[in-house]
N, CA, C and O atoms as a GROMACS GRO file, in nm:
protein
  468
    1MET      N    1  -0.430   1.610  -1.026
    1MET     CA    2  -0.460   1.610  -0.884
    1MET      C    3  -0.328   1.605  -0.806
    1MET      O    4  -0.234   1.536  -0.847
    2LYS      N    5  -0.321   1.676  -0.696
    2LYS     CA    6  -0.200   1.681  -0.616
    2LYS      C    7  -0.179   1.549  -0.542
    2LYS      O    8  -0.274   1.480  -0.509
    3SER      N    9  -0.053   1.517  -0.518
    3SER     CA   10  -0.018   1.393  -0.447
    3SER      C   11  -0.087   1.384  -0.312
    3SER      O   12  -0.128   1.276  -0.269
    4GLU      N   13  -0.099   1.498  -0.243
    4GLU     CA   14  -0.162   1.498  -0.110
    4GLU      C   15  -0.305   1.444  -0.116
    4GLU      O   16  -0.350   1.375  -0.025
    5ASN      N   17  -0.375   1.477  -0.224
    5ASN     CA   18  -0.513   1.429  -0.239
    5ASN      C   19  -0.518   1.278  -0.252
    5ASN      O   20  -0.607   1.213  -0.196
    6TYR      N   21  -0.423   1.220  -0.326
    6TYR     CA   22  -0.418   1.076  -0.339
    6TYR      C   23  -0.384   1.010  -0.206
    6TYR      O   24  -0.442   0.907  -0.170
    7ILE      N   25  -0.291   1.069  -0.135
    7ILE     CA   26  -0.250   1.014  -0.005
    7ILE      C   27  -0.369   1.016   0.091
    7ILE      O   28  -0.393   0.919   0.162
    8ILE      N   29  -0.441   1.126   0.094
    8ILE     CA   30  -0.559   1.136   0.180
    8ILE      C   31  -0.663   1.032   0.139
    8ILE      O   32  -0.725   0.969   0.225
    9ALA      N   33  -0.682   1.014   0.010
    9ALA     CA   34  -0.779   0.914  -0.039
    9ALA      C   35  -0.738   0.774   0.007
    9ALA      O   36  -0.822   0.697   0.054
   10PHE      N   37  -0.609   0.741  -0.006
   10PHE     CA   38  -0.561   0.610   0.040
   10PHE      C   39  -0.581   0.596   0.191
   10PHE      O   40  -0.618   0.489   0.239
   11GLN      N   41  -0.557   0.703   0.265
   11GLN     CA   42  -0.576   0.698   0.410
   11GLN      C   43  -0.722   0.673   0.446
   11GLN      O   44  -0.752   0.597   0.538
   12HIS      N   45  -0.813   0.736   0.374
   12HIS     CA   46  -0.956   0.715   0.398
   12HIS      C   47  -0.995   0.569   0.370
   12HIS      O   48  -1.094   0.520   0.423
   13LEU      N   49  -0.916   0.504   0.288
   13LEU     CA   50  -0.944   0.364   0.254
   13LEU      C   51  -0.866   0.266   0.341
   13LEU      O   52  -0.867   0.146   0.315
   14GLY      N   53  -0.800   0.318   0.445
   14GLY     CA   54  -0.738   0.230   0.543
   14GLY      C   55  -0.587   0.218   0.543
   14GLY      O   56  -0.532   0.148   0.627
   15LEU      N   57  -0.519   0.285   0.451
   15LEU     CA   58  -0.373   0.278   0.450
   15LEU      C   59  -0.315   0.383   0.545
   15LEU      O   60  -0.375   0.488   0.567
   16LYS      N   61  -0.199   0.353   0.601
   16LYS     CA   62  -0.126   0.450   0.682
   16LYS      C   63  -0.067   0.555   0.589
   16LYS      O   64  -0.048   0.530   0.470
   17GLU      N   65  -0.039   0.673   0.643
   17GLU     CA   66   0.010   0.783   0.559
   17GLU      C   67   0.138   0.746   0.484
   17GLU      O   68   0.146   0.766   0.363
   18LYS      N   69   0.235   0.692   0.553
   18LYS     CA   70   0.362   0.658   0.488
   18LYS      C   71   0.346   0.542   0.390
   18LYS      O   72   0.412   0.539   0.286
   19GLU      N   73   0.260   0.449   0.424
   19GLU     CA   74   0.229   0.338   0.332
   19GLU      C   75   0.168   0.393   0.204
   19GLU      O   76   0.203   0.348   0.095
   20ALA      N   77   0.078   0.490   0.217
   20ALA     CA   78   0.015   0.553   0.102
   20ALA      C   79   0.118   0.629   0.018
   20ALA      O   80   0.114   0.625  -0.105
   21GLU      N   81   0.210   0.700   0.085
   21GLU     CA   82   0.314   0.773   0.013
   21GLU      C   83   0.400   0.678  -0.069
   21GLU      O   84   0.431   0.706  -0.185
   22ILE      N   85   0.438   0.566  -0.009
   22ILE     CA   86   0.523   0.468  -0.078
   22ILE      C   87   0.450   0.409  -0.197
   22ILE      O   88   0.505   0.401  -0.307
   23LEU      N   89   0.325   0.366  -0.175
   23LEU     CA   90   0.248   0.307  -0.284
   23LEU      C   91   0.229   0.407  -0.398
   23LEU      O   92   0.246   0.372  -0.515
   24LEU      N   93   0.194   0.529  -0.364
   24LEU     CA   94   0.175   0.631  -0.467
   24LEU      C   95   0.303   0.656  -0.545
   24LEU      O   96   0.300   0.667  -0.668
   25TYR      N   97   0.416   0.664  -0.476
   25TYR     CA   98   0.544   0.688  -0.543
   25TYR      C   99   0.575   0.575  -0.641
   25TYR      O  100   0.618   0.600  -0.753
   26ILE      N  101   0.555   0.452  -0.597
   26ILE     CA  102   0.582   0.337  -0.685
   26ILE      C  103   0.487   0.339  -0.805
   26ILE      O  104   0.529   0.311  -0.917
   27MET      N  105   0.361   0.371  -0.781
   27MET     CA  106   0.264   0.373  -0.891
   27MET      C  107   0.294   0.486  -0.990
   27MET      O  108   0.263   0.474  -1.108
   28GLN      N  109   0.355   0.593  -0.943
   28GLN     CA  110   0.390   0.705  -1.031
   28GLN      C  111   0.521   0.680  -1.106
   28GLN      O  112   0.553   0.752  -1.201
   29HIS      N  113   0.597   0.581  -1.063
   29HIS     CA  114   0.725   0.548  -1.126
   29HIS      C  115   0.722   0.402  -1.171
   29HIS      O  116   0.793   0.317  -1.117
   30ARG      N  117   0.641   0.377  -1.269
   30ARG     CA  118   0.616   0.240  -1.316
   30ARG      C  119   0.742   0.170  -1.368
   30ARG      O  120   0.746   0.048  -1.376
   31GLU      N  121   0.845   0.249  -1.402
   31GLU     CA  122   0.970   0.189  -1.453
   31GLU      C  123   1.047   0.119  -1.342
   31GLU      O  124   1.135   0.038  -1.371
   32GLY      N  125   1.016   0.149  -1.216
   32GLY     CA  126   1.079   0.083  -1.104
   32GLY      C  127   1.158   0.178  -1.016
   32GLY      O  128   1.218   0.273  -1.065
   33VAL      N  129   1.157   0.152  -0.887
   33VAL     CA  130   1.230   0.233  -0.790
   33VAL      C  131   1.297   0.142  -0.688
   33VAL      O  132   1.257   0.027  -0.670
   34THR      N  133   1.398   0.196  -0.622
   34THR     CA  134   1.466   0.122  -0.516
   34THR      C  135   1.426   0.179  -0.381
   34THR      O  136   1.373   0.290  -0.372
   35GLN      N  137   1.451   0.101  -0.275
   35GLN     CA  138   1.421   0.151  -0.141
   35GLN      C  139   1.504   0.274  -0.110
   35GLN      O  140   1.454   0.368  -0.048
   36PHE      N  141   1.629   0.274  -0.152
   36PHE     CA  142   1.716   0.388  -0.126
   36PHE      C  143   1.660   0.515  -0.190
   36PHE      O  144   1.662   0.622  -0.129
   37GLU      N  145   1.610   0.502  -0.312
   37GLU     CA  146   1.550   0.618  -0.379
   37GLU      C  147   1.430   0.670  -0.302
   37GLU      O  148   1.414   0.791  -0.285
   38MET      N  149   1.346   0.578  -0.254
   38MET     CA  150   1.227   0.620  -0.178
   38MET      C  151   1.266   0.686  -0.046
   38MET      O  152   1.204   0.784  -0.004
   39GLU      N  153   1.369   0.632   0.019
   39GLU     CA  154   1.416   0.691   0.145
   39GLU      C  155   1.452   0.838   0.126
   39GLU      O  156   1.411   0.923   0.204
   40SER      N  157   1.528   0.866   0.021
   40SER     CA  158   1.574   1.003   0.000
   40SER      C  159   1.464   1.095  -0.053
   40SER      O  160   1.455   1.209  -0.009
   41VAL      N  161   1.383   1.048  -0.144
   41VAL     CA  162   1.280   1.134  -0.204
   41VAL      C  163   1.164   1.157  -0.107
   41VAL      O  164   1.114   1.269  -0.094
   42LEU      N  165   1.120   1.051  -0.039
   42LEU     CA  166   1.004   1.061   0.049
   42LEU      C  167   1.040   1.101   0.191
   42LEU      O  168   0.952   1.133   0.271
   43ASP      N  169   1.170   1.101   0.223
   43ASP     CA  170   1.217   1.133   0.357
   43ASP      C  171   1.154   1.042   0.462
   43ASP      O  172   1.103   1.087   0.565
   44ILE      N  173   1.158   0.912   0.432
   44ILE     CA  174   1.110   0.810   0.523
   44ILE      C  175   1.227   0.720   0.555
   44ILE      O  176   1.303   0.682   0.466
   45ARG      N  177   1.243   0.686   0.682
   45ARG     CA  178   1.356   0.605   0.724
   45ARG      C  179   1.346   0.461   0.673
   45ARG      O  180   1.236   0.410   0.649
   46GLN      N  181   1.461   0.398   0.656
   46GLN     CA  182   1.469   0.263   0.599
   46GLN      C  183   1.382   0.161   0.673
   46GLN      O  184   1.313   0.083   0.607
   47PRO      N  185   1.383   0.157   0.807
   47PRO     CA  186   1.299   0.055   0.873
   47PRO      C  187   1.150   0.069   0.839
   47PRO      O  188   1.080  -0.031   0.822
   48GLU      N  189   1.103   0.193   0.828
   48GLU     CA  190   0.962   0.216   0.793
   48GLU      C  191   0.936   0.176   0.648
   48GLU      O  192   0.832   0.116   0.618
   49ILE      N  193   1.029   0.209   0.560
   49ILE     CA  194   1.014   0.170   0.419
   49ILE      C  195   1.002   0.018   0.411
   49ILE      O  196   0.912  -0.034   0.345
   50SER      N  197   1.092  -0.053   0.478
   50SER     CA  198   1.091  -0.199   0.474
   50SER      C  199   0.960  -0.256   0.527
   50SER      O  200   0.904  -0.348   0.468
   51LEU      N  201   0.911  -0.201   0.638
   51LEU     CA  202   0.787  -0.248   0.698
   51LEU      C  203   0.670  -0.237   0.599
   51LEU      O  204   0.596  -0.332   0.578
   52TYR      N  205   0.655  -0.119   0.540
   52TYR     CA  206   0.543  -0.098   0.448
   52TYR      C  207   0.561  -0.171   0.316
   52TYR      O  208   0.464  -0.213   0.254
   53MET      N  209   0.686  -0.187   0.273
   53MET     CA  210   0.712  -0.262   0.150
   53MET      C  211   0.666  -0.406   0.166
   53MET      O  212   0.608  -0.464   0.075
   54LYS      N  213   0.694  -0.465   0.283
   54LYS     CA  214   0.651  -0.603   0.309
   54LYS      C  215   0.500  -0.615   0.301
   54LYS      O  216   0.447  -0.711   0.244
   55LYS      N  217   0.429  -0.517   0.358
   55LYS     CA  218   0.282  -0.519   0.352
   55LYS      C  219   0.232  -0.508   0.209
   55LYS      O  220   0.142  -0.581   0.168
   56LEU      N  221   0.292  -0.418   0.132
   56LEU     CA  222   0.249  -0.398  -0.007
   56LEU      C  223   0.284  -0.519  -0.093
   56LEU      O  224   0.207  -0.556  -0.182
   57LEU      N  225   0.398  -0.582  -0.067
   57LEU     CA  226   0.435  -0.704  -0.139
   57LEU      C  227   0.338  -0.818  -0.105
   57LEU      O  228   0.298  -0.894  -0.193
   58LYS      N  229   0.302  -0.829   0.022
   58LYS     CA  230   0.209  -0.934   0.066
   58LYS      C  231   0.072  -0.918   0.000
   58LYS      O  232   0.008  -1.017  -0.035
   59ARG      N  233   0.029  -0.795  -0.016
   59ARG     CA  234  -0.100  -0.770  -0.081
   59ARG      C  235  -0.091  -0.782  -0.233
   59ARG      O  236  -0.193  -0.776  -0.303
   60LYS      N  237   0.030  -0.799  -0.284
   60LYS     CA  238   0.058  -0.813  -0.427
   60LYS      C  239   0.022  -0.687  -0.505
   60LYS      O  240  -0.016  -0.694  -0.622
   61TRP      N  241   0.035  -0.573  -0.438
   61TRP     CA  242   0.013  -0.446  -0.506
   61TRP      C  243   0.141  -0.399  -0.572
   61TRP      O  244   0.137  -0.323  -0.669
   62ILE      N  245   0.255  -0.444  -0.520
   62ILE     CA  246   0.384  -0.415  -0.582
   62ILE      C  247   0.460  -0.545  -0.598
   62ILE      O  248   0.426  -0.646  -0.536
   63GLY      N  249   0.561  -0.542  -0.680
   63GLY     CA  250   0.644  -0.661  -0.701
   63GLY      C  251   0.788  -0.620  -0.725
   63GLY      O  252   0.820  -0.502  -0.737
   64ILE      N  253   0.874  -0.720  -0.731
   64ILE     CA  254   1.016  -0.696  -0.758
   64ILE      C  255   1.040  -0.729  -0.904
   64ILE      O  256   1.020  -0.843  -0.948
   65ALA      N  257   1.084  -0.629  -0.979
   65ALA     CA  258   1.105  -0.646  -1.123
   65ALA      C  259   1.244  -0.700  -1.153
   65ALA      O  260   1.266  -0.758  -1.260
   66GLY      N  261   1.336  -0.681  -1.063
   66GLY     CA  262   1.473  -0.726  -1.085
   66GLY      C  263   1.563  -0.675  -0.976
   66GLY      O  264   1.518  -0.621  -0.875
   67TYR      N  265   1.693  -0.693  -0.999
   67TYR     CA  266   1.791  -0.655  -0.898
   67TYR      C  267   1.906  -0.581  -0.963
   67TYR      O  268   1.940  -0.604  -1.080
   68ILE      N  269   1.966  -0.492  -0.885
   68ILE     CA  270   2.089  -0.425  -0.928
   68ILE      C  271   2.200  -0.485  -0.842
   68ILE      O  272   2.196  -0.477  -0.720
   69LYS      N  273   2.298  -0.546  -0.907
   69LYS     CA  274   2.409  -0.607  -0.834
   69LYS      C  275   2.517  -0.503  -0.811
   69LYS      O  276   2.570  -0.444  -0.905
   70LYS      N  277   2.548  -0.482  -0.684
   70LYS     CA  278   2.655  -0.389  -0.647
   70LYS      C  279   2.787  -0.466  -0.647
   70LYS      O  280   2.790  -0.588  -0.629
   71THR      N  281   2.894  -0.395  -0.666
   71THR     CA  282   3.026  -0.460  -0.659
   71THR      C  283   3.058  -0.494  -0.515
   71THR      O  284   3.012  -0.428  -0.422
   72GLY      N  285   3.137  -0.597  -0.497
   72GLY     CA  286   3.171  -0.640  -0.362
   72GLY      C  287   3.073  -0.743  -0.313
   72GLY      O  288   3.007  -0.811  -0.392
   73ARG      N  289   3.063  -0.755  -0.183
   73ARG     CA  290   2.980  -0.860  -0.123
   73ARG      C  291   2.840  -0.815  -0.086
   73ARG      O  292   2.761  -0.896  -0.038
   74SER      N  293   2.807  -0.691  -0.106
   74SER     CA  294   2.676  -0.644  -0.063
   74SER      C  295   2.564  -0.715  -0.138
   74SER      O  296   2.582  -0.766  -0.248
   75ARG      N  297   2.448  -0.717  -0.073
   75ARG     CA  298   2.332  -0.782  -0.134
   75ARG      C  299   2.283  -0.700  -0.253
   75ARG      O  300   2.301  -0.578  -0.256
   76PRO      N  301   2.221  -0.767  -0.350
   76PRO     CA  302   2.166  -0.692  -0.464
   76PRO      C  303   2.052  -0.601  -0.418
   76PRO      O  304   1.984  -0.629  -0.320
   77ILE      N  305   2.033  -0.492  -0.490
   77ILE     CA  306   1.928  -0.396  -0.459
   77ILE      C  307   1.805  -0.429  -0.542
   77ILE      O  308   1.813  -0.444  -0.664
   78SER      N  309   1.691  -0.440  -0.475
   78SER     CA  310   1.565  -0.474  -0.544
   78SER      C  311   1.507  -0.352  -0.614
   78SER      O  312   1.518  -0.239  -0.566
   79ILE      N  313   1.447  -0.377  -0.729
   79ILE     CA  314   1.375  -0.273  -0.804
   79ILE      C  315   1.227  -0.306  -0.794
   79ILE      O  316   1.182  -0.411  -0.840
   80TYR      N  317   1.150  -0.214  -0.734
   80TYR     CA  318   1.009  -0.235  -0.709
   80TYR      C  319   0.923  -0.168  -0.815
   80TYR      O  320   0.951  -0.056  -0.858
   81VAL      N  321   0.818  -0.238  -0.857
   81VAL     CA  322   0.725  -0.186  -0.957
   81VAL      C  323   0.582  -0.216  -0.911
   81VAL      O  324   0.560  -0.307  -0.831
   82PRO      N  325   0.485  -0.139  -0.960
   82PRO     CA  326   0.346  -0.171  -0.927
   82PRO      C  327   0.303  -0.299  -0.999
   82PRO      O  328   0.345  -0.325  -1.112
   83ARG      N  329   0.220  -0.378  -0.933
   83ARG     CA  330   0.170  -0.502  -0.994
   83ARG      C  331   0.022  -0.489  -1.033
   83ARG      O  332  -0.031  -0.576  -1.103
   84VAL      N  333  -0.042  -0.384  -0.989
   84VAL     CA  334  -0.184  -0.366  -1.022
   84VAL      C  335  -0.205  -0.228  -1.084
   84VAL      O  336  -0.134  -0.133  -1.052
   85ALA      N  337  -0.301  -0.221  -1.171
   85ALA     CA  338  -0.341  -0.093  -1.230
   85ALA      C  339  -0.424  -0.016  -1.127
   85ALA      O  340  -0.487  -0.077  -1.041
   86PRO      N  341  -0.423   0.116  -1.134
   86PRO     CA  342  -0.503   0.195  -1.038
   86PRO      C  343  -0.650   0.151  -1.032
   86PRO      O  344  -0.709   0.148  -0.924
   87GLU      N  345  -0.708   0.117  -1.146
   87GLU     CA  346  -0.848   0.075  -1.148
   87GLU      C  347  -0.868  -0.056  -1.071
   87GLU      O  348  -0.965  -0.071  -0.997
   88ASP      N  349  -0.774  -0.150  -1.088
   88ASP     CA  350  -0.784  -0.278  -1.017
   88ASP      C  351  -0.764  -0.259  -0.867
   88ASP      O  352  -0.830  -0.323  -0.786
   89LEU      N  353  -0.673  -0.171  -0.831
   89LEU     CA  354  -0.650  -0.140  -0.690
   89LEU      C  355  -0.776  -0.080  -0.629
   89LEU      O  356  -0.816  -0.118  -0.519
   90ALA      N  357  -0.838   0.014  -0.700
   90ALA     CA  358  -0.961   0.077  -0.652
   90ALA      C  359  -1.072  -0.027  -0.634
   90ALA      O  360  -1.144  -0.024  -0.535
   91ASN      N  361  -1.085  -0.119  -0.730
   91ASN     CA  362  -1.188  -0.223  -0.720
   91ASN      C  363  -1.163  -0.316  -0.601
   91ASN      O  364  -1.256  -0.355  -0.531
   92GLU      N  365  -1.036  -0.351  -0.580
   92GLU     CA  366  -1.003  -0.437  -0.466
   92GLU      C  367  -1.036  -0.368  -0.334
   92GLU      O  368  -1.094  -0.429  -0.244
   93LEU      N  369  -0.999  -0.241  -0.322
   93LEU     CA  370  -1.030  -0.167  -0.200
   93LEU      C  371  -1.180  -0.151  -0.181
   93LEU      O  372  -1.230  -0.160  -0.069
   94ARG      N  373  -1.251  -0.128  -0.290
   94ARG     CA  374  -1.397  -0.116  -0.284
   94ARG      C  375  -1.459  -0.245  -0.229
   94ARG      O  376  -1.546  -0.240  -0.143
   95LYS      N  377  -1.414  -0.360  -0.279
   95LYS     CA  378  -1.467  -0.489  -0.233
   95LYS      C  379  -1.437  -0.511  -0.084
   95LYS      O  380  -1.523  -0.557  -0.009
   96GLU      N  381  -1.315  -0.477  -0.043
   96GLU     CA  382  -1.277  -0.493   0.098
   96GLU      C  383  -1.365  -0.406   0.187
   96GLU      O  384  -1.412  -0.451   0.292
   97LEU      N  385  -1.388  -0.282   0.145
   97LEU     CA  386  -1.468  -0.192   0.227
   97LEU      C  387  -1.615  -0.234   0.229
   97LEU      O  388  -1.680  -0.219   0.333
   98LEU      N  389  -1.667  -0.284   0.120
   98LEU     CA  390  -1.805  -0.333   0.119
   98LEU      C  391  -1.820  -0.454   0.210
   98LEU      O  392  -1.918  -0.466   0.283
   99HIS      N  393  -1.721  -0.542   0.207
   99HIS     CA  394  -1.723  -0.659   0.296
   99HIS      C  395  -1.720  -0.614   0.442
   99HIS      O  396  -1.796  -0.664   0.524
  100HIS      N  397  -1.632  -0.519   0.473
  100HIS     CA  398  -1.622  -0.467   0.609
  100HIS      C  399  -1.754  -0.399   0.650
  100HIS      O  400  -1.799  -0.413   0.763
  101SER      N  401  -1.813  -0.326   0.558
  101SER     CA  402  -1.940  -0.258   0.585
  101SER      C  403  -2.049  -0.359   0.619
  101SER      O  404  -2.129  -0.336   0.709
  102ASN      N  405  -2.053  -0.470   0.546
  102ASN     CA  406  -2.151  -0.575   0.574
  102ASN      C  407  -2.130  -0.634   0.713
  102ASN      O  408  -2.227  -0.660   0.785
  103ILE      N  409  -2.005  -0.655   0.752
  103ILE     CA  410  -1.975  -0.708   0.885
  103ILE      C  411  -2.022  -0.610   0.992
  103ILE      O  412  -2.082  -0.650   1.092
  104VAL      N  413  -1.995  -0.482   0.972
  104VAL     CA  414  -2.036  -0.379   1.068
  104VAL      C  415  -2.188  -0.375   1.079
  104VAL      O  416  -2.242  -0.370   1.189
  105ASN      N  417  -2.258  -0.377   0.965
  105ASN     CA  418  -2.405  -0.374   0.967
  105ASN      C  419  -2.461  -0.497   1.038
  105ASN      O  420  -2.556  -0.484   1.116
  106ASN      N  421  -2.406  -0.614   1.015
  106ASN     CA  422  -2.452  -0.735   1.083
  106ASN      C  423  -2.427  -0.726   1.234
  106ASN      O  424  -2.510  -0.770   1.313
  107SER      N  425  -2.313  -0.669   1.272
  107SER     CA  426  -2.283  -0.652   1.414
  107SER      C  427  -2.380  -0.556   1.480
  107SER      O  428  -2.425  -0.579   1.592
  108ILE      N  429  -2.413  -0.449   1.411
  108ILE     CA  430  -2.509  -0.352   1.464
  108ILE      C  431  -2.646  -0.417   1.480
  108ILE      O  432  -2.714  -0.397   1.581
  109THR      N  433  -2.687  -0.495   1.382
  109THR     CA  434  -2.815  -0.566   1.388
  109THR      C  435  -2.817  -0.661   1.507
  109THR      O  436  -2.918  -0.672   1.577
  110THR      N  437  -2.707  -0.729   1.531
  110THR     CA  438  -2.696  -0.821   1.644
  110THR      C  439  -2.712  -0.745   1.776
  110THR      O  440  -2.782  -0.790   1.866
  111ILE      N  441  -2.645  -0.631   1.787
  111ILE     CA  442  -2.655  -0.551   1.908
  111ILE      C  443  -2.796  -0.498   1.927
  111ILE      O  444  -2.848  -0.497   2.039
  112GLU      N  445  -2.859  -0.455   1.819
  112GLU     CA  446  -2.998  -0.406   1.828
  112GLU      C  447  -3.094  -0.514   1.876
  112GLU      O  448  -3.196  -0.485   1.938
  113SER      N  449  -3.060  -0.639   1.846
  113SER     CA  450  -3.150  -0.749   1.885
  113SER      C  451  -3.144  -0.778   2.034
  113SER      O  452  -3.218  -0.863   2.082
  114LEU      N  453  -3.058  -0.711   2.110
  114LEU     CA  454  -3.051  -0.729   2.254
  114LEU      C  455  -3.184  -0.698   2.320
  114LEU      O  456  -3.221  -0.761   2.419
  115ASN      N  457  -3.257  -0.600   2.266
  115ASN     CA  458  -3.387  -0.563   2.324
  115ASN      C  459  -3.488  -0.675   2.312
  115ASN      O  460  -3.579  -0.684   2.395
  116THR      N  461  -3.476  -0.759   2.213
  116THR     CA  462  -3.576  -0.865   2.192
  116THR      C  463  -3.532  -0.997   2.255
  116THR      O  464  -3.608  -1.094   2.253
  117ALA      N  465  -3.413  -1.001   2.310
  117ALA     CA  466  -3.362  -1.128   2.367
  117ALA      C  467  -3.417  -1.155   2.504
  117ALA      O  468  -3.384  -1.257   2.565
   0.00000   0.00000   0.00000
């Protein structure tokens, strides 16, 4: 399946396009990637990469496998890897969407009850 199809699928499940691109890239490179690599390959600017990386780290979909120490005083470079299998990610998204669907249905029922109030 083409990468675009996966990105569209992630978008339908609530991820932003660039967030989906980053997650897909990390999942396709299980050995680990750096932010710099993603910037150049995905053509996404560093601030956007950092923003979406924080979201993905918070959700525990990706993790830091280690660091590359550069010479001099610069900070070490993080190596990012996926923390969940595609099946587990799909199940988590499915649960979130079912929960959201239940909330929407309950809200609709509440609104419908206006006629009987």
